[in-house]
A tleap script that builds the chain and sets N, CA, C and O, in Angstrom:
source leaprc.protein.ff14SB
mol = sequence {
  NMET PRO ALA PRO ASP THR ILE ARG LEU ARG
  ARG ASP PHE LEU ALA ALA ASN GLN GLY ARG
  ARG VAL PRO THR ALA GLY PHE VAL LEU LEU
  VAL ARG GLN ARG ASP ASP GLY ASP ALA LEU
  MET ARG ALA GLY PHE THR VAL THR LYS LYS
  ILE GLY ASN SER VAL VAL ARG ASN ARG LEU
  LYS ARG ARG LEU ARG GLU VAL VAL ARG LEU
  VAL LEU PRO ASP HIE GLY HIE ALA GLY ALA
  ASP HIE VAL LEU ILE GLY ARG ASP THR GLY
  LEU THR ARG ASP PHE ALA VAL LEU GLN ALA
  ASP LEU ALA LYS ALA LEU GLY LYS ALA HIE
  LEU PRO PRO PRO PRO PRO ARG GLU ARG LYS
  CSER
}
set mol.1.N position { -41.641 21.295 -136.493 }
set mol.1.CA position { -43.050 21.026 -136.326 }
set mol.1.C position { -43.838 22.305 -136.627 }
set mol.1.O position { -43.560 23.340 -136.021 }
set mol.2.N position { -44.800 22.267 -137.534 }
set mol.2.CA position { -45.533 23.483 -137.875 }
set mol.2.C position { -46.495 23.890 -136.764 }
set mol.2.O position { -46.994 23.054 -136.011 }
set mol.3.N position { -46.735 25.166 -136.684 }
set mol.3.CA position { -47.673 25.681 -135.682 }
set mol.3.C position { -49.103 25.373 -136.122 }
set mol.3.O position { -49.387 25.335 -137.319 }
set mol.4.N position { -50.010 25.151 -135.156 }
set mol.4.CA position { -51.412 24.921 -135.533 }
set mol.4.C position { -52.029 26.188 -136.098 }
set mol.4.O position { -51.498 27.284 -135.919 }
set mol.5.N position { -53.146 26.031 -136.778 }
set mol.5.CA position { -53.855 27.201 -137.296 }
set mol.5.C position { -54.254 28.109 -136.141 }
set mol.5.O position { -54.524 27.643 -135.033 }
set mol.6.N position { -54.287 29.406 -136.414 }
set mol.6.CA position { -54.583 30.388 -135.383 }
set mol.6.C position { -56.018 30.870 -135.489 }
set mol.6.O position { -56.523 31.123 -136.582 }
set mol.7.N position { -56.661 30.993 -134.356 }
set mol.7.CA position { -58.006 31.566 -134.293 }
set mol.7.C position { -57.849 33.078 -134.339 }
set mol.7.O position { -57.085 33.648 -133.559 }
set mol.8.N position { -58.561 33.726 -135.238 }
set mol.8.CA position { -58.436 35.174 -135.378 }
set mol.8.C position { -59.761 35.912 -135.229 }
set mol.8.O position { -59.762 37.107 -134.933 }
set mol.9.N position { -60.884 35.236 -135.426 }
set mol.9.CA position { -62.184 35.900 -135.384 }
set mol.9.C position { -62.762 35.921 -133.975 }
set mol.9.O position { -62.665 34.944 -133.232 }
set mol.10.N position { -63.361 37.043 -133.625 }
set mol.10.CA position { -63.936 37.210 -132.294 }
set mol.10.C position { -65.005 36.165 -132.004 }
set mol.10.O position { -65.102 35.673 -130.880 }
set mol.11.N position { -65.800 35.826 -132.997 }
set mol.11.CA position { -66.875 34.847 -132.787 }
set mol.11.C position { -66.320 33.474 -132.422 }
set mol.11.O position { -66.965 32.722 -131.691 }
set mol.12.N position { -65.132 33.139 -132.924 }
set mol.12.CA position { -64.513 31.868 -132.569 }
set mol.12.C position { -64.004 31.878 -131.123 }
set mol.12.O position { -64.082 30.865 -130.428 }
set mol.13.N position { -63.486 33.022 -130.676 }
set mol.13.CA position { -63.078 33.149 -129.278 }
set mol.13.C position { -64.293 33.058 -128.358 }
set mol.13.O position { -64.238 32.399 -127.319 }
set mol.14.N position { -65.388 33.715 -128.736 }
set mol.14.CA position { -66.606 33.665 -127.927 }
set mol.14.C position { -67.182 32.257 -127.894 }
set mol.14.O position { -67.691 31.824 -126.859 }
set mol.15.N position { -67.112 31.541 -129.000 }
set mol.15.CA position { -67.597 30.157 -129.033 }
set mol.15.C position { -66.735 29.266 -128.136 }
set mol.15.O position { -67.260 28.398 -127.439 }
set mol.16.N position { -65.435 29.474 -128.150 }
set mol.16.CA position { -64.538 28.680 -127.305 }
set mol.16.C position { -64.810 28.918 -125.832 }
set mol.16.O position { -64.576 28.039 -125.003 }
set mol.17.N position { -65.301 30.097 -125.504 }
set mol.17.CA position { -65.614 30.421 -124.113 }
set mol.17.C position { -66.762 29.566 -123.579 }
set mol.17.O position { -66.933 29.450 -122.366 }
set mol.18.N position { -67.547 28.967 -124.473 }
set mol.18.CA position { -68.647 28.096 -124.058 }
set mol.18.C position { -68.179 26.663 -123.797 }
set mol.18.O position { -68.965 25.835 -123.337 }
set mol.19.N position { -66.919 26.363 -124.082 }
set mol.19.CA position { -66.397 25.007 -123.933 }
set mol.19.C position { -65.847 24.737 -122.543 }
set mol.19.O position { -66.193 25.417 -121.576 }
set mol.20.N position { -64.987 23.735 -122.462 }
set mol.20.CA position { -64.369 23.344 -121.189 }
set mol.20.C position { -63.327 24.373 -120.790 }
set mol.20.O position { -62.633 24.934 -121.639 }
set mol.21.N position { -63.223 24.616 -119.487 }
set mol.21.CA position { -62.282 25.594 -118.930 }
set mol.21.C position { -61.404 24.871 -117.917 }
set mol.21.O position { -61.898 24.259 -116.970 }
set mol.22.N position { -60.083 24.953 -118.134 }
set mol.22.CA position { -59.138 24.313 -117.218 }
set mol.22.C position { -58.124 25.371 -116.776 }
set mol.22.O position { -57.273 25.775 -117.569 }
set mol.23.N position { -58.205 25.823 -115.521 }
set mol.23.CA position { -57.244 26.824 -115.042 }
set mol.23.C position { -55.917 26.183 -114.626 }
set mol.23.O position { -55.892 25.097 -114.047 }
set mol.24.N position { -54.833 26.867 -114.929 }
set mol.24.CA position { -53.500 26.482 -114.463 }
set mol.24.C position { -52.833 27.729 -113.899 }
set mol.24.O position { -53.418 28.812 -113.913 }
set mol.25.N position { -51.620 27.576 -113.407 }
set mol.25.CA position { -50.932 28.714 -112.802 }
set mol.25.C position { -50.536 29.769 -113.841 }
set mol.25.O position { -50.588 30.963 -113.547 }
set mol.26.N position { -50.145 29.353 -115.044 }
set mol.26.CA position { -49.650 30.291 -116.040 }
set mol.26.C position { -50.677 30.760 -117.045 }
set mol.26.O position { -50.463 31.764 -117.724 }
set mol.27.N position { -51.804 30.043 -117.153 }
set mol.27.CA position { -52.819 30.392 -118.152 }
set mol.27.C position { -54.112 29.662 -117.818 }
set mol.27.O position { -54.145 28.779 -116.961 }
set mol.28.N position { -55.171 30.049 -118.513 }
set mol.28.CA position { -56.442 29.331 -118.467 }
set mol.28.C position { -56.652 28.749 -119.856 }
set mol.28.O position { -56.544 29.461 -120.855 }
set mol.29.N position { -56.952 27.460 -119.919 }
set mol.29.CA position { -57.168 26.788 -121.192 }
set mol.29.C position { -58.661 26.623 -121.430 }
set mol.29.O position { -59.383 26.118 -120.571 }
set mol.30.N position { -59.121 27.055 -122.606 }
set mol.30.CA position { -60.493 26.832 -123.044 }
set mol.30.C position { -60.446 25.877 -124.230 }
set mol.30.O position { -59.692 26.095 -125.179 }
set mol.31.N position { -61.245 24.826 -124.176 }
set mol.31.CA position { -61.272 23.845 -125.266 }
set mol.31.C position { -62.718 23.614 -125.659 }
set mol.31.O position { -63.573 23.366 -124.809 }
set mol.32.N position { -62.983 23.697 -126.955 }
set mol.32.CA position { -64.345 23.478 -127.458 }
set mol.32.C position { -64.286 22.705 -128.757 }
set mol.32.O position { -63.572 23.074 -129.689 }
set mol.33.N position { -65.046 21.630 -128.802 }
set mol.33.CA position { -65.163 20.834 -130.028 }
set mol.33.C position { -65.955 21.638 -131.050 }
set mol.33.O position { -67.002 22.194 -130.718 }
set mol.34.N position { -65.470 21.708 -132.296 }
set mol.34.CA position { -66.138 22.513 -133.317 }
set mol.34.C position { -67.304 21.792 -133.965 }
set mol.34.O position { -68.245 22.452 -134.405 }
set mol.35.N position { -67.288 20.485 -134.044 }
set mol.35.CA position { -68.364 19.702 -134.658 }
set mol.35.C position { -68.614 20.088 -136.118 }
set mol.35.O position { -69.757 20.081 -136.576 }
set mol.36.N position { -67.557 20.420 -136.839 }
set mol.36.CA position { -67.710 20.738 -138.256 }
set mol.36.C position { -67.154 19.635 -139.156 }
set mol.36.O position { -67.104 19.793 -140.376 }
set mol.37.N position { -66.738 18.524 -138.559 }
set mol.37.CA position { -66.226 17.413 -139.334 }
set mol.37.C position { -64.773 17.541 -139.747 }
set mol.37.O position { -64.236 16.635 -140.384 }
set mol.38.N position { -64.130 18.631 -139.404 }
set mol.38.CA position { -62.734 18.860 -139.751 }
set mol.38.C position { -61.868 18.492 -138.547 }
set mol.38.O position { -62.143 18.942 -137.434 }
set mol.39.N position { -60.835 17.687 -138.749 }
set mol.39.CA position { -59.971 17.247 -137.657 }
set mol.39.C position { -58.874 18.261 -137.330 }
set mol.39.O position { -58.018 17.987 -136.489 }
set mol.40.N position { -58.885 19.409 -137.969 }
set mol.40.CA position { -57.868 20.429 -137.766 }
set mol.40.C position { -57.946 21.000 -136.347 }
set mol.40.O position { -59.026 21.337 -135.861 }
set mol.41.N position { -56.786 21.103 -135.693 }
set mol.41.CA position { -56.710 21.738 -134.377 }
set mol.41.C position { -56.358 23.204 -134.576 }
set mol.41.O position { -55.461 23.535 -135.352 }
set mol.42.N position { -57.068 24.082 -133.873 }
set mol.42.CA position { -56.764 25.506 -133.940 }
set mol.42.C position { -56.440 26.009 -132.537 }
set mol.42.O position { -56.903 25.450 -131.542 }
set mol.43.N position { -55.642 27.066 -132.473 }
set mol.43.CA position { -55.262 27.648 -131.193 }
set mol.43.C position { -55.415 29.160 -131.255 }
set mol.43.O position { -55.182 29.779 -132.293 }
set mol.44.N position { -55.810 29.744 -130.132 }
set mol.44.CA position { -55.935 31.192 -130.012 }
set mol.44.C position { -55.293 31.648 -128.711 }
set mol.44.O position { -55.195 30.879 -127.754 }
set mol.45.N position { -54.865 32.882 -128.681 }
set mol.45.CA position { -54.145 33.406 -127.524 }
set mol.45.C position { -54.685 34.778 -127.185 }
set mol.45.O position { -54.940 35.593 -128.071 }
set mol.46.N position { -54.857 35.027 -125.906 }
set mol.46.CA position { -55.298 36.342 -125.469 }
set mol.46.C position { -54.667 36.661 -124.122 }
set mol.46.O position { -54.517 35.792 -123.263 }
set mol.47.N position { -54.300 37.929 -123.958 }
set mol.47.CA position { -53.720 38.414 -122.709 }
set mol.47.C position { -54.342 39.779 -122.441 }
set mol.47.O position { -54.321 40.646 -123.314 }
set mol.48.N position { -54.892 39.982 -121.250 }
set mol.48.CA position { -55.564 41.239 -120.945 }
set mol.48.C position { -54.565 42.338 -120.602 }
set mol.48.O position { -53.398 42.072 -120.315 }
set mol.49.N position { -55.041 43.556 -120.637 }
set mol.49.CA position { -54.194 44.707 -120.323 }
set mol.49.C position { -53.819 44.765 -118.847 }
set mol.49.O position { -52.936 45.533 -118.464 }
set mol.50.N position { -54.472 43.971 -118.024 }
set mol.50.CA position { -54.113 43.916 -116.600 }
set mol.50.C position { -52.712 43.346 -116.403 }
set mol.50.O position { -52.072 43.601 -115.383 }
set mol.51.N position { -52.240 42.580 -117.372 }
set mol.51.CA position { -50.936 41.924 -117.257 }
set mol.51.C position { -49.798 42.933 -117.379 }
set mol.51.O position { -48.803 42.827 -116.663 }
set mol.52.N position { -49.930 43.899 -118.266 }
set mol.52.CA position { -48.866 44.877 -118.439 }
set mol.52.C position { -49.005 45.599 -119.761 }
set mol.52.O position { -50.043 45.541 -120.419 }
set mol.53.N position { -47.930 46.286 -120.136 }
set mol.53.CA position { -47.967 47.030 -121.399 }
set mol.53.C position { -47.830 46.059 -122.580 }
set mol.53.O position { -47.723 44.849 -122.381 }
set mol.54.N position { -47.835 46.579 -123.780 }
set mol.54.CA position { -47.857 45.721 -124.969 }
set mol.54.C position { -46.611 44.850 -125.076 }
set mol.54.O position { -46.690 43.725 -125.571 }
set mol.55.N position { -45.477 45.341 -124.629 }
set mol.55.CA position { -44.249 44.553 -124.691 }
set mol.55.C position { -44.382 43.302 -123.824 }
set mol.55.O position { -44.018 42.204 -124.246 }
set mol.56.N position { -44.897 43.475 -122.630 }
set mol.56.CA position { -45.067 42.358 -121.697 }
set mol.56.C position { -46.124 41.385 -122.218 }
set mol.56.O position { -45.923 40.172 -122.176 }
set mol.57.N position { -47.232 41.904 -122.702 }
set mol.57.CA position { -48.303 41.045 -123.214 }
set mol.57.C position { -47.833 40.235 -124.421 }
set mol.57.O position { -48.127 39.044 -124.522 }
set mol.58.N position { -47.107 40.873 -125.332 }
set mol.58.CA position { -46.611 40.162 -126.515 }
set mol.58.C position { -45.564 39.112 -126.145 }
set mol.58.O position { -45.492 38.063 -126.784 }
set mol.59.N position { -44.754 39.383 -125.122 }
set mol.59.CA position { -43.776 38.397 -124.667 }
set mol.59.C position { -44.490 37.159 -124.138 }
set mol.59.O position { -44.086 36.033 -124.431 }
set mol.60.N position { -45.545 37.362 -123.364 }
set mol.60.CA position { -46.311 36.235 -122.840 }
set mol.60.C position { -46.985 35.460 -123.970 }
set mol.60.O position { -47.011 34.229 -123.951 }
set mol.61.N position { -47.527 36.173 -124.949 }
set mol.61.CA position { -48.160 35.487 -126.080 }
set mol.61.C position { -47.145 34.669 -126.875 }
set mol.61.O position { -47.468 33.576 -127.339 }
set mol.62.N position { -45.934 35.175 -127.039 }
set mol.62.CA position { -44.885 34.418 -127.736 }
set mol.62.C position { -44.552 33.132 -126.987 }
set mol.62.O position { -44.366 32.079 -127.597 }
set mol.63.N position { -44.479 33.226 -125.657 }
set mol.63.CA position { -44.209 32.033 -124.846 }
set mol.63.C position { -45.336 31.018 -125.000 }
set mol.63.O position { -45.081 29.824 -125.158 }
set mol.64.N position { -46.574 31.486 -124.954 }
set mol.64.CA position { -47.720 30.586 -125.076 }
set mol.64.C position { -47.772 29.952 -126.462 }
set mol.64.O position { -48.084 28.768 -126.586 }
set mol.65.N position { -47.469 30.725 -127.506 }
set mol.65.CA position { -47.460 30.181 -128.865 }
set mol.65.C position { -46.450 29.035 -129.002 }
set mol.65.O position { -46.735 28.012 -129.623 }
set mol.66.N position { -45.277 29.227 -128.414 }
set mol.66.CA position { -44.242 28.198 -128.514 }
set mol.66.C position { -44.636 26.956 -127.716 }
set mol.66.O position { -44.387 25.836 -128.163 }
set mol.67.N position { -45.236 27.131 -126.564 }
set mol.67.CA position { -45.703 25.988 -125.775 }
set mol.67.C position { -46.743 25.203 -126.570 }
set mol.67.O position { -46.695 23.974 -126.617 }
set mol.68.N position { -47.668 25.904 -127.185 }
set mol.68.CA position { -48.708 25.239 -127.984 }
set mol.68.C position { -48.091 24.532 -129.184 }
set mol.68.O position { -48.499 23.419 -129.519 }
set mol.69.N position { -47.132 25.148 -129.824 }
set mol.69.CA position { -46.483 24.535 -130.986 }
set mol.69.C position { -45.815 23.216 -130.615 }
set mol.69.O position { -45.803 22.279 -131.414 }
set mol.70.N position { -45.258 23.139 -129.406 }
set mol.70.CA position { -44.554 21.939 -128.977 }
set mol.70.C position { -45.486 20.859 -128.412 }
set mol.70.O position { -45.228 19.670 -128.597 }
set mol.71.N position { -46.558 21.257 -127.731 }
set mol.71.CA position { -47.386 20.300 -126.993 }
set mol.71.C position { -48.644 19.886 -127.746 }
set mol.71.O position { -49.032 18.720 -127.687 }
set mol.72.N position { -49.284 20.797 -128.444 }
set mol.72.CA position { -50.590 20.528 -129.041 }
set mol.72.C position { -50.606 19.365 -130.046 }
set mol.72.O position { -51.566 18.594 -130.028 }
set mol.73.N position { -49.612 19.194 -130.910 }
set mol.73.CA position { -49.689 18.074 -131.859 }
set mol.73.C position { -49.796 16.701 -131.188 }
set mol.73.O position { -50.428 15.799 -131.738 }
set mol.74.N position { -49.193 16.533 -130.019 }
set mol.74.CA position { -49.217 15.241 -129.336 }
set mol.74.C position { -50.385 15.088 -128.371 }
set mol.74.O position { -50.900 13.984 -128.198 }
set mol.75.N position { -50.809 16.176 -127.740 }
set mol.75.CA position { -51.804 16.088 -126.673 }
set mol.75.C position { -53.118 16.797 -126.982 }
set mol.75.O position { -54.068 16.690 -126.206 }
set mol.76.N position { -53.191 17.510 -128.089 }
set mol.76.CA position { -54.383 18.292 -128.413 }
set mol.76.C position { -55.546 17.434 -128.859 }
set mol.76.O position { -55.388 16.250 -129.156 }
set mol.77.N position { -56.716 18.048 -128.901 }
set mol.77.CA position { -57.941 17.369 -129.308 }
set mol.77.C position { -58.217 17.686 -130.775 }
set mol.77.O position { -58.319 18.852 -131.157 }
set mol.78.N position { -58.335 16.649 -131.585 }
set mol.78.CA position { -58.588 16.833 -133.013 }
set mol.78.C position { -59.971 17.440 -133.216 }
set mol.78.O position { -60.935 17.034 -132.567 }
set mol.79.N position { -60.064 18.402 -134.109 }
set mol.79.CA position { -61.335 19.035 -134.414 }
set mol.79.C position { -61.808 19.999 -133.349 }
set mol.79.O position { -63.002 20.283 -133.259 }
set mol.80.N position { -60.888 20.510 -132.536 }
set mol.80.CA position { -61.262 21.399 -131.439 }
set mol.80.C position { -60.507 22.722 -131.537 }
set mol.80.O position { -59.442 22.811 -132.148 }
set mol.81.N position { -61.091 23.740 -130.918 }
set mol.81.CA position { -60.427 25.029 -130.755 }
set mol.81.C position { -59.842 25.080 -129.355 }
set mol.81.O position { -60.509 24.719 -128.386 }
set mol.82.N position { -58.595 25.529 -129.244 }
set mol.82.CA position { -57.898 25.648 -127.972 }
set mol.82.C position { -57.540 27.119 -127.798 }
set mol.82.O position { -56.843 27.689 -128.638 }
set mol.83.N position { -58.009 27.739 -126.720 }
set mol.83.CA position { -57.699 29.138 -126.448 }
set mol.83.C position { -56.961 29.216 -125.121 }
set mol.83.O position { -57.404 28.653 -124.120 }
set mol.84.N position { -55.828 29.919 -125.121 }
set mol.84.CA position { -55.068 30.124 -123.901 }
set mol.84.C position { -55.191 31.582 -123.491 }
set mol.84.O position { -54.893 32.486 -124.272 }
set mol.85.N position { -55.631 31.799 -122.265 }
set mol.85.CA position { -55.726 33.139 -121.694 }
set mol.85.C position { -54.556 33.277 -120.734 }
set mol.85.O position { -54.500 32.595 -119.711 }
set mol.86.N position { -53.622 34.159 -121.064 }
set mol.86.CA position { -52.402 34.294 -120.275 }
set mol.86.C position { -52.627 34.935 -118.916 }
set mol.86.O position { -53.451 35.838 -118.765 }
set mol.87.N position { -51.888 34.457 -117.939 }
set mol.87.CA position { -51.860 35.036 -116.589 }
set mol.87.C position { -50.467 35.593 -116.347 }
set mol.87.O position { -49.508 35.204 -117.014 }
set mol.88.N position { -50.360 36.502 -115.392 }
set mol.88.CA position { -49.072 37.155 -115.160 }
set mol.88.C position { -47.985 36.191 -114.698 }
set mol.88.O position { -46.806 36.450 -114.941 }
set mol.89.N position { -48.337 35.091 -114.042 }
set mol.89.CA position { -47.313 34.137 -113.622 }
set mol.89.C position { -46.736 33.358 -114.808 }
set mol.89.O position { -45.703 32.702 -114.670 }
set mol.90.N position { -47.388 33.422 -115.961 }
set mol.90.CA position { -46.867 32.768 -117.155 }
set mol.90.C position { -45.570 33.390 -117.642 }
set mol.90.O position { -44.811 32.753 -118.373 }
set mol.91.N position { -45.313 34.617 -117.249 }
set mol.91.CA position { -44.070 35.290 -117.653 }
set mol.91.C position { -42.863 34.758 -116.891 }
set mol.91.O position { -41.780 34.633 -117.463 }
set mol.92.N position { -43.033 34.446 -115.620 }
set mol.92.CA position { -41.909 34.046 -114.787 }
set mol.92.C position { -41.831 32.535 -114.585 }
set mol.92.O position { -40.837 32.030 -114.062 }
set mol.93.N position { -42.852 31.825 -114.988 }
set mol.93.CA position { -42.884 30.369 -114.816 }
set mol.93.C position { -41.889 29.721 -115.770 }
set mol.93.O position { -41.745 30.154 -116.913 }
set mol.94.N position { -41.204 28.686 -115.299 }
set mol.94.CA position { -40.226 27.978 -116.112 }
set mol.94.C position { -40.917 27.412 -117.358 }
set mol.94.O position { -42.053 26.942 -117.283 }
set mol.95.N position { -40.232 27.460 -118.489 }
set mol.95.CA position { -40.832 27.052 -119.756 }
set mol.95.C position { -41.206 25.572 -119.759 }
set mol.95.O position { -42.256 25.203 -120.284 }
set mol.96.N position { -40.366 24.727 -119.183 }
set mol.96.CA position { -40.668 23.289 -119.117 }
set mol.96.C position { -41.903 23.031 -118.264 }
set mol.96.O position { -42.681 22.121 -118.549 }
set mol.97.N position { -42.082 23.824 -117.228 }
set mol.97.CA position { -43.256 23.680 -116.368 }
set mol.97.C position { -44.510 24.127 -117.123 }
set mol.97.O position { -45.570 23.519 -116.974 }
set mol.98.N position { -44.396 25.187 -117.932 }
set mol.98.CA position { -45.528 25.608 -118.760 }
set mol.98.C position { -45.940 24.507 -119.733 }
set mol.98.O position { -47.131 24.278 -119.942 }
set mol.99.N position { -44.972 23.832 -120.320 }
set mol.99.CA position { -45.274 22.722 -121.218 }
set mol.99.C position { -46.000 21.609 -120.475 }
set mol.99.O position { -46.981 21.062 -120.978 }
set mol.100.N position { -45.526 21.275 -119.287 }
set mol.100.CA position { -46.170 20.226 -118.498 }
set mol.100.C position { -47.580 20.649 -118.086 }
set mol.100.O position { -48.499 19.830 -118.060 }
set mol.101.N position { -47.742 21.932 -117.766 }
set mol.101.CA position { -49.069 22.437 -117.398 }
set mol.101.C position { -50.056 22.287 -118.554 }
set mol.101.O position { -51.206 21.902 -118.341 }
set mol.102.N position { -49.614 22.589 -119.772 }
set mol.102.CA position { -50.504 22.479 -120.921 }
set mol.102.C position { -50.865 21.022 -121.195 }
set mol.102.O position { -52.024 20.717 -121.479 }
set mol.103.N position { -49.891 20.122 -121.114 }
set mol.103.CA position { -50.180 18.704 -121.337 }
set mol.103.C position { -51.166 18.187 -120.296 }
set mol.103.O position { -52.078 17.427 -120.621 }
set mol.104.N position { -50.984 18.598 -119.054 }
set mol.104.CA position { -51.885 18.167 -117.979 }
set mol.104.C position { -53.275 18.760 -118.169 }
set mol.104.O position { -54.273 18.068 -117.968 }
set mol.105.N position { -53.355 20.031 -118.554 }
set mol.105.CA position { -54.649 20.693 -118.765 }
set mol.105.C position { -55.399 20.059 -119.932 }
set mol.105.O position { -56.616 19.889 -119.859 }
set mol.106.N position { -54.695 19.705 -121.008 }
set mol.106.CA position { -55.342 19.050 -122.138 }
set mol.106.C position { -55.877 17.676 -121.743 }
set mol.106.O position { -56.914 17.239 -122.243 }
set mol.107.N position { -55.166 17.003 -120.846 }
set mol.107.CA position { -55.653 15.723 -120.338 }
set mol.107.C position { -56.899 15.878 -119.493 }
set mol.107.O position { -57.789 15.029 -119.533 }
set mol.108.N position { -56.970 16.960 -118.723 }
set mol.108.CA position { -58.142 17.209 -117.888 }
set mol.108.C position { -59.368 17.612 -118.707 }
set mol.108.O position { -60.500 17.390 -118.279 }
set mol.109.N position { -59.148 18.196 -119.864 }
set mol.109.CA position { -60.272 18.666 -120.683 }
set mol.109.C position { -61.080 17.502 -121.230 }
set mol.109.O position { -62.287 17.638 -121.429 }
set mol.110.N position { -60.455 16.373 -121.476 }
set mol.110.CA position { -61.046 15.134 -122.003 }
set mol.110.C position { -62.404 15.324 -122.678 }
set mol.110.O position { -63.459 15.035 -122.113 }
set mol.111.N position { -62.328 15.810 -123.883 }
set mol.111.CA position { -63.533 15.987 -124.698 }
set mol.111.C position { -64.011 14.636 -125.221 }
set mol.111.O position { -63.211 13.711 -125.367 }
set mol.112.N position { -65.293 14.516 -125.501 }
set mol.112.CA position { -65.750 13.281 -126.137 }
set mol.112.C position { -65.171 13.179 -127.543 }
set mol.112.O position { -64.908 14.201 -128.177 }
set mol.113.N position { -64.969 11.956 -128.042 }
set mol.113.CA position { -64.400 11.835 -129.380 }
set mol.113.C position { -65.346 12.389 -130.432 }
set mol.113.O position { -66.564 12.327 -130.266 }
set mol.114.N position { -64.796 12.933 -131.518 }
set mol.114.CA position { -65.666 13.484 -132.566 }
set mol.114.C position { -66.473 12.366 -133.217 }
set mol.114.O position { -66.020 11.222 -133.260 }
set mol.115.N position { -67.662 12.683 -133.723 }
set mol.115.CA position { -68.474 11.650 -134.368 }
set mol.115.C position { -67.786 11.159 -135.637 }
set mol.115.O position { -67.081 11.919 -136.301 }
set mol.116.N position { -67.993 9.880 -135.972 }
set mol.116.CA position { -67.346 9.357 -137.189 }
set mol.116.C position { -67.926 9.996 -138.430 }
set mol.116.O position { -69.114 10.314 -138.494 }
set mol.117.N position { -67.058 10.177 -139.422 }
set mol.117.CA position { -67.487 10.767 -140.688 }
set mol.117.C position { -68.233 9.734 -141.509 }
set mol.117.O position { -67.923 8.543 -141.465 }
set mol.118.N position { -69.203 10.197 -142.246 }
set mol.118.CA position { -69.911 9.306 -143.156 }
set mol.118.C position { -69.150 9.289 -144.476 }
set mol.118.O position { -68.704 10.326 -144.968 }
set mol.119.N position { -69.014 8.103 -145.034 }
set mol.119.CA position { -68.322 7.977 -146.321 }
set mol.119.C position { -69.296 8.195 -147.448 }
set mol.119.O position { -70.427 7.709 -147.422 }
set mol.120.N position { -68.842 8.929 -148.433 }
set mol.120.CA position { -69.662 9.156 -149.620 }
set mol.120.C position { -69.283 8.127 -150.666 }
set mol.120.O position { -68.109 7.998 -151.012 }
set mol.121.N position { -70.240 7.410 -151.163 }
set mol.121.CA position { -69.971 6.369 -152.153 }
set mol.121.C position { -70.302 6.816 -153.554 }
set mol.121.O position { -70.130 6.052 -154.504 }
savepdb mol mol.pdb
quit
């Protein structure tokens, strides 16, 4: 299963911060509908320096990336940006539980459906 597109620009992270926020034990999920007519799902990851040194932060980001790769295609919102902010308990939390947390958080975000596209004739 291919990984979703990655959010890399700061303005996209700041825009996602204006969307829905769902806290879990291992991370905080931010979801924002892009309203650009594209059904592509994107994901972004961030971990603050409070969590630990770069080795620890990168390990947590790798775990979050894999969780998103497995869960987002089935439970994600089409046309939305999904940002995961890692928490320190995400390092020690069981991987299956992290997957369940993401599926549950995506269900709680319940964004309105995207507007229908107009057909060009």
